[in-house]
C-alpha positions as CSV (number, residue, x, y, z in Angstrom):
1,X,-22.1,-3.9,68.0
2,X,-21.9,-1.0,71.0
3,X,-18.7,-2.4,71.8
4,X,-17.5,-2.6,68.6
5,X,-18.4,1.1,67.9
6,X,-16.7,2.4,70.9
7,X,-13.2,0.7,69.7
8,X,-13.4,2.0,66.8
9,X,-14.1,5.8,69.0
10,X,-11.5,5.2,70.8
11,X,-8.5,4.5,68.4
12,X,-9.7,8.5,66.6
13,X,-6.7,9.9,68.9
14,X,-4.4,8.0,67.6
15,X,-5.1,8.8,64.0
16,X,-5.6,12.7,64.3
17,X,-2.6,13.5,66.3
18,X,0.0,12.9,63.7
19,X,2.3,10.0,62.3
20,X,2.3,6.5,64.3
21,X,4.6,6.0,66.2
22,X,5.8,2.2,68.0
23,X,4.6,3.4,70.8
24,X,1.1,3.7,69.7
25,X,0.9,0.6,67.9
26,X,1.5,-0.6,72.0
27,X,-1.0,1.3,72.7
28,X,-3.8,0.3,70.3
29,X,-3.1,-3.2,71.1
30,X,-5.7,-3.2,73.8
31,X,-8.3,-2.3,71.3
32,X,-8.0,-3.9,68.4
33,X,-6.0,-7.3,68.2
34,X,-3.3,-7.2,65.3
35,X,-2.4,-10.5,63.7
36,X,1.4,-11.2,64.4
37,X,2.4,-12.6,60.4
38,X,0.9,-10.8,57.1
39,X,-1.6,-12.4,55.4
40,X,-0.3,-14.1,52.1
41,X,-3.3,-13.9,50.2
42,X,-2.9,-10.7,48.6
43,X,0.7,-11.7,47.9
44,X,-0.7,-14.6,46.1
45,X,-3.2,-12.7,44.2
46,X,-0.5,-10.6,42.9
47,X,1.7,-13.5,41.6
48,X,-1.1,-15.1,39.9
49,X,-2.1,-11.9,37.5
50,X,1.7,-11.3,37.3
51,X,1.9,-14.6,35.7
52,X,-1.0,-14.0,33.5
53,X,0.0,-11.1,32.4
54,X,3.5,-12.8,31.7
55,X,1.7,-15.4,29.9
56,X,-0.5,-13.1,27.6
57,X,2.5,-11.1,26.9
58,X,4.1,-14.2,25.6
59,X,1.0,-15.6,23.7
60,X,0.6,-12.7,21.8
61,X,2.7,-12.3,18.9
62,X,5.2,-9.4,18.6
63,X,3.9,-6.2,15.9
64,X,4.7,-6.5,12.8
65,X,6.0,-10.7,12.8
66,X,3.7,-12.0,10.2
67,X,2.0,-10.1,7.5
68,X,-1.7,-10.6,7.5
69,X,-3.7,-12.2,4.4
70,X,-5.2,-9.1,3.2
71,X,-2.0,-7.2,3.3
72,X,-0.8,-10.2,0.5
73,X,-3.4,-9.9,-1.5
74,X,-3.5,-6.5,-1.7
75,X,0.4,-6.5,-2.2
76,X,-0.4,-8.8,-5.1
77,X,-3.2,-7.4,-6.5
78,X,-0.6,-3.7,-7.2
79,X,1.7,-5.9,-8.1
80,X,-0.6,-6.9,-11.5
81,X,-0.8,-3.3,-11.8
82,X,3.5,-3.2,-12.9
83,X,2.5,-6.7,-15.0
84,X,0.2,-4.8,-16.7
85,X,1.7,-1.9,-17.2
86,X,2.6,-1.2,-21.4
87,X,6.5,-1.7,-22.2
88,X,8.1,1.3,-22.8
89,X,6.1,3.0,-19.6
90,X,8.6,5.3,-17.9
91,X,8.2,4.6,-14.0
92,X,9.8,5.8,-11.0
93,X,11.6,2.5,-9.3
94,X,12.7,3.4,-5.3
95,X,14.9,0.2,-4.3
96,X,15.1,-0.8,-0.7
97,X,17.4,1.3,0.7
98,X,18.2,3.7,-2.0
99,X,16.6,6.7,-3.2
100,X,14.4,6.8,-6.0
101,X,15.2,6.5,-9.9
102,X,14.0,6.9,-13.3
103,X,13.3,3.6,-15.6
104,X,11.2,2.5,-18.3
105,X,9.9,-0.9,-18.0
106,X,11.0,-3.8,-20.6
107,X,8.7,-6.4,-19.2
108,X,7.2,-7.9,-15.6
109,X,6.4,-11.1,-14.5
110,X,5.7,-12.7,-10.9
111,X,9.7,-13.2,-9.6
112,X,10.8,-8.9,-10.8
113,X,10.9,-6.9,-13.6
114,X,13.3,-5.4,-16.5
115,X,14.2,-2.2,-17.2
116,X,16.2,0.3,-18.4
117,X,18.5,2.5,-17.1
118,X,19.1,5.6,-18.8
119,X,22.5,6.9,-16.6
120,X,24.8,8.1,-18.1
121,X,22.9,9.0,-21.0
122,X,22.5,13.0,-22.1
123,X,19.7,11.7,-25.1
124,X,16.7,14.3,-24.8
125,X,13.7,12.4,-23.4
126,X,11.9,12.0,-27.1
127,X,14.7,10.0,-28.1
128,X,14.8,7.5,-25.0
129,X,11.1,6.9,-25.2
130,X,12.0,5.9,-28.8
131,X,14.9,3.4,-27.6
132,X,12.6,2.5,-24.7
133,X,10.2,1.2,-27.0
134,X,12.3,-0.4,-30.0
135,X,13.8,-2.3,-26.6
136,X,10.9,-3.1,-24.9
137,X,9.4,-4.4,-28.1
138,X,12.0,-6.6,-29.6
139,X,13.9,-7.7,-26.3
140,X,13.8,-11.5,-27.5
141,X,14.5,-10.8,-31.0
142,X,17.8,-8.1,-29.8
143,X,19.3,-11.4,-27.6
144,X,19.6,-13.3,-31.1
145,X,21.5,-10.9,-32.8
146,X,18.9,-8.6,-34.6
147,X,19.0,-4.8,-35.2
148,X,16.1,-2.8,-34.8
149,X,15.7,1.1,-36.1
150,X,13.1,3.4,-35.8
151,X,14.2,7.6,-36.9
152,X,17.2,8.1,-35.7
153,X,17.7,5.4,-33.6
154,X,19.3,1.9,-33.9
155,X,19.7,-0.9,-31.6
156,X,21.3,-3.9,-31.5
157,X,23.7,-5.8,-29.7
158,X,26.7,-3.7,-31.0
159,X,25.6,-0.7,-28.6
160,X,22.5,2.3,-29.3
161,X,23.1,4.4,-31.9
162,X,21.6,7.7,-32.4
163,X,22.6,9.3,-35.7
164,X,25.3,7.1,-36.4
165,X,26.8,8.3,-33.1
166,X,26.8,5.3,-30.2
167,X,25.2,6.2,-27.1
168,X,25.4,3.4,-25.0
169,X,25.9,-0.3,-24.9
170,X,22.8,-1.9,-24.7
171,X,23.7,-4.7,-21.9
172,X,25.0,-1.4,-19.8
173,X,20.9,-0.3,-20.6
174,X,19.4,-3.0,-19.3
175,X,19.0,-3.9,-15.5
176,X,17.0,-6.5,-13.7
177,X,15.8,-6.1,-10.1
178,X,13.8,-8.3,-8.6
179,X,10.8,-8.2,-6.6
180,X,12.1,-8.3,-3.1
181,X,14.6,-5.5,-3.9
182,X,11.8,-3.1,-5.0
183,X,10.2,-1.3,-2.2
184,X,7.8,1.2,-4.3
185,X,7.0,1.6,-7.5
186,X,5.3,5.0,-9.2
187,X,4.0,4.8,-13.0
188,X,1.2,5.7,-14.9
189,X,-2.4,5.9,-13.4
190,X,-5.5,6.0,-15.6
191,X,-8.2,7.9,-13.5
192,X,-11.8,8.5,-15.7
193,X,-13.9,11.6,-16.3
194,X,-16.5,12.2,-13.7
195,X,-17.9,15.5,-16.0
196,X,-17.1,13.1,-19.2
197,X,-19.4,10.9,-17.8
198,X,-22.0,13.2,-16.8
199,X,-22.4,14.7,-19.8
200,X,-22.4,11.5,-22.0
201,X,-25.1,10.6,-19.6
202,X,-27.3,12.7,-19.9
203,X,-26.6,13.1,-24.0
204,X,-27.4,9.1,-23.7
205,X,-30.5,10.0,-21.6
206,X,-31.9,12.6,-24.2
207,X,-31.4,10.2,-27.3
208,X,-32.6,7.5,-25.2
209,X,-35.9,9.5,-24.5
210,X,-36.7,10.2,-28.3
211,X,-35.4,6.8,-29.9
212,X,-37.7,4.9,-26.9
213,X,-40.7,6.1,-28.7
214,X,-39.8,4.6,-31.8
215,X,-39.7,1.2,-30.0
216,X,-41.8,-1.8,-30.7
217,X,-42.0,-3.0,-27.6
218,X,-42.0,-2.0,-24.4
219,X,-39.1,-3.8,-23.3
220,X,-37.4,-2.6,-26.1
221,X,-38.3,1.0,-25.4
222,X,-36.8,-0.1,-21.5
223,X,-34.0,-1.2,-22.7
224,X,-33.2,1.9,-25.0
225,X,-34.2,4.2,-22.3
226,X,-32.1,3.0,-19.7
227,X,-29.4,1.6,-21.8
228,X,-28.1,4.7,-24.1
229,X,-27.6,6.8,-20.7
230,X,-25.6,3.9,-19.1
231,X,-23.7,3.4,-22.4
232,X,-23.2,7.5,-22.5
233,X,-21.7,7.6,-18.7
234,X,-19.2,5.1,-19.4
235,X,-17.9,5.7,-22.1
236,X,-17.4,9.3,-21.4
237,X,-16.1,8.6,-18.2
238,X,-13.3,6.2,-19.9
239,X,-13.1,8.7,-22.9
240,X,-12.1,12.0,-21.2
241,X,-9.9,10.3,-18.1
242,X,-6.3,11.1,-18.4
243,X,-3.2,9.8,-16.9
244,X,-1.5,10.9,-13.8
245,X,1.6,9.5,-11.9
246,X,0.9,8.0,-8.8
247,X,1.8,4.9,-6.5
248,X,1.0,1.3,-8.1
249,X,2.8,-0.9,-5.9
250,X,4.3,-0.5,-2.7
251,X,6.0,-3.6,-0.5
252,X,4.3,-4.7,2.7
């Protein structure tokens, strides 16, 4: 132990005098026996760590290479909103690689949707809405050659007429979009009214409190007292709600 300490003290001048030179290493040889070849173990550990890192990187799937099951379920739920749209509803469709465009929904299924494209039609929005409702409600019959009219609008296979003035060809208005072509769809979203639910809920509570006194049994009184506020809150939430435009579908 004493000899080892003496050897370490003897090395201090070599490290305190600046960068080591070749002569210094020769002088140090009298105190420390240096190995003639470098150790290979650290390199083997480094190589093993590198190989393990490469294996982990190869085993890890690249980001975006697969769609998670929850993403698929979320997409299917949002597409069901598209299928639930009422015929004639106004939507904004963003095709992949294109700008958003205004359309009117005719129908939608699992594979895509049929819309009306009023590009180039200068009729006012109210007239477009009538045309959209006629085509959406009678698409199958129109394909069979029938004609339909509403107010000053007439629709048939020979075209779309407003006050006997032809404004568009029917086959030019109807546009088919596959689901794979659609990036995003904005449409009407029905939202409830919290204020309406609170107001009618409290109203039901007051009415239920009075009606419960006239109940013939405790169970009937409990049903009236708790049931009317819940029914009133639900009715107020739905009745006083409003419709707004929002994103109803976005492709994964």
